[in-house]
C-alpha positions as a Python dict, from the first residue, in 0.01 Angstrom:
ca = {
    (1, 'M'): (0, 0, 0),
    (2, 'R'): (65, 150, 347),
    (3, 'V'): (-187, 404, 473),
    (4, 'T'): (-205, 587, 803),
    (5, 'I'): (-488, 781, 966),
    (6, 'P'): (-534, 927, 1316),
    (7, 'V'): (-792, 724, 1505),
    (8, 'T'): (-997, 721, 1822),
    (9, 'P'): (-1004, 423, 2060),
    (10, 'E'): (-1352, 344, 1922),
    (11, 'G'): (-1237, 312, 1563),
    (12, 'G'): (-1339, 657, 1443),
    (13, 'I'): (-1120, 919, 1289),
    (14, 'E'): (-943, 1159, 1528),
    (15, 'A'): (-989, 1509, 1389),
    (16, 'R'): (-649, 1641, 1503),
    (17, 'F'): (-368, 1501, 1298),
    (18, 'G'): (-64, 1660, 1462),
    (19, 'R'): (-212, 1616, 1809),
    (20, 'A'): (-342, 1262, 1757),
    (21, 'P'): (-282, 1022, 2047),
    (22, 'L'): (-324, 719, 1821),
    (23, 'M'): (-237, 651, 1455),
    (24, 'A'): (-361, 346, 1262),
    (25, 'V'): (-121, 197, 1015),
    (26, 'A'): (-285, -22, 757),
    (27, 'T'): (-162, -235, 470),
    (28, 'V'): (-423, -252, 190),
    (29, 'D'): (-390, -514, -93),
    (30, 'D'): (-648, -537, -373),
    (31, 'G'): (-884, -317, -182),
    (32, 'E'): (-875, -522, 138),
    (33, 'I'): (-705, -428, 464),
    (34, 'T'): (-464, -711, 526),
    (35, 'D'): (-293, -563, 828),
    (36, 'W'): (-415, -304, 1082),
    (37, 'A'): (-214, -176, 1377),
    (38, 'V'): (-282, 111, 1609),
    (39, 'E'): (30, 292, 1729),
    (40, 'N'): (18, 488, 2052),
    (41, 'V'): (211, 793, 1918),
    (42, 'Q'): (104, 1037, 2191),
    (43, 'W'): (138, 1333, 1961),
    (44, 'D'): (-121, 1508, 2173),
    (45, 'L'): (126, 1514, 2463),
    (46, 'L'): (442, 1562, 2252),
    (47, 'H'): (317, 1842, 2030),
    (48, 'D'): (421, 2126, 2260),
    (49, 'Q'): (740, 1970, 2388),
    (50, 'G'): (1045, 2122, 2229),
    (51, 'E'): (1069, 2327, 1910),
    (52, 'H'): (792, 2295, 1653),
    (53, 'G'): (1031, 2152, 1396),
    (54, 'L'): (1113, 1872, 1631),
    (55, 'H'): (749, 1760, 1625),
    (56, 'H'): (742, 1764, 1247),
    (57, 'A'): (1061, 1557, 1248),
    (58, 'R'): (893, 1310, 1481),
    (59, 'I'): (604, 1272, 1237),
    (60, 'V'): (839, 1240, 942),
    (61, 'R'): (1023, 960, 1125),
    (62, 'F'): (696, 783, 1187),
    (63, 'M'): (608, 797, 821),
    (64, 'R'): (944, 670, 708),
    (65, 'D'): (963, 393, 978),
    (66, 'F'): (628, 254, 871),
    (67, 'G'): (678, 296, 496),
    (68, 'I'): (364, 517, 465),
    (69, 'E'): (250, 604, 113),
    (70, 'R'): (-87, 771, 182),
    (71, 'V'): (-219, 978, 472),
    (72, 'G'): (-578, 1030, 572),
    (73, 'F'): (-664, 1329, 785),
    (74, 'A'): (-962, 1543, 892),
    (75, 'H'): (-765, 1853, 978),
    (76, 'M'): (-395, 1930, 916),
    (77, 'G'): (-216, 2260, 929),
    (78, 'P'): (-47, 2406, 616),
    (79, 'P'): (310, 2352, 746),
    (80, 'M'): (240, 1981, 808),
    (81, 'I'): (76, 1952, 466),
    (82, 'Q'): (385, 2099, 308),
    (83, 'T'): (619, 1873, 507),
    (84, 'L'): (437, 1553, 409),
    (85, 'F'): (396, 1666, 49),
    (86, 'K'): (774, 1711, 25),
    (87, 'L'): (803, 1348, 135),
    (88, 'G'): (591, 1245, -167),
    (89, 'M'): (301, 1141, 51),
    (90, 'V'): (-54, 1137, -101),
    (91, 'L'): (-267, 1333, 141),
    (92, 'V'): (-641, 1275, 155),
    (93, 'Q'): (-885, 1481, 362),
    (94, 'V'): (-1163, 1269, 503),
    (95, 'D'): (-1486, 1332, 702),
    (96, 'P'): (-1410, 1271, 1069),
    (97, 'A'): (-1758, 1116, 1106),
    (98, 'M'): (-1643, 820, 887),
    (99, 'D'): (-1528, 478, 1023),
    (100, 'A'): (-1149, 478, 1002),
    (101, 'R'): (-1127, 141, 822),
    (102, 'D'): (-1381, 254, 556),
    (103, 'A'): (-1179, 576, 509),
    (104, 'V'): (-854, 376, 461),
    (105, 'R'): (-1014, 155, 200),
    (106, 'G'): (-1137, 465, 17),
    (107, 'I'): (-795, 630, 34),
    (108, 'A'): (-624, 320, -101),
    (109, 'A'): (-876, 298, -386),
    (110, 'L'): (-808, 649, -516),
    (111, 'E'): (-632, 676, -850),
    (112, 'V'): (-368, 933, -816),
    (113, 'R'): (-221, 1115, -1110),
    (114, 'D'): (143, 1227, -1094),
    (115, 'P'): (132, 1608, -1072),
    (116, 'G'): (449, 1621, -1274),
    (117, 'A'): (293, 1426, -1567),
    (118, 'S'): (377, 1554, -1917),
    (119, 'G'): (23, 1672, -1983),
    (120, 'D'): (-43, 1401, -2243),
    (121, 'D'): (-401, 1380, -2108),
    (122, 'L'): (-494, 1736, -2199),
    (123, 'D'): (-843, 1786, -2335),
    (124, 'D'): (-820, 1802, -2715),
    (125, 'D'): (-1126, 2032, -2724),
    (126, 'D'): (-943, 2315, -2539),
    (127, 'P'): (-1006, 2628, -2757),
    (128, 'D'): (-698, 2796, -2612),
    (129, 'E'): (-458, 2533, -2754),
    (130, 'A'): (-303, 2605, -3091),
    (131, 'A'): (-432, 2380, -3374),
}
């Protein structure tokens, strides 16, 4: 599984997703990080250059180029959340005080239910359902 998260040079979590200077890209297999690379994306400098949609396109290209499946973030604006959600990304908000690698392991360990599931897991004790 490929996970990305904005990071600080010290290995913490950068609070600003869309203005992050660095993004970690991790591969997680069986709960262990098997690959960790920090990309110097410079989104902090690029954010205000050009139209706003251009910056979103830059981030989308990053996600596609690295095959990202899950995204960790401390703060992300609603337009970016919608953009990444449309790509099918699993978005996980994390505490910026966490260690980035610990956060990535936690993100990878989450069991995610398809929001389009048929509802076959509905609670049988629901009084509003017809018997």
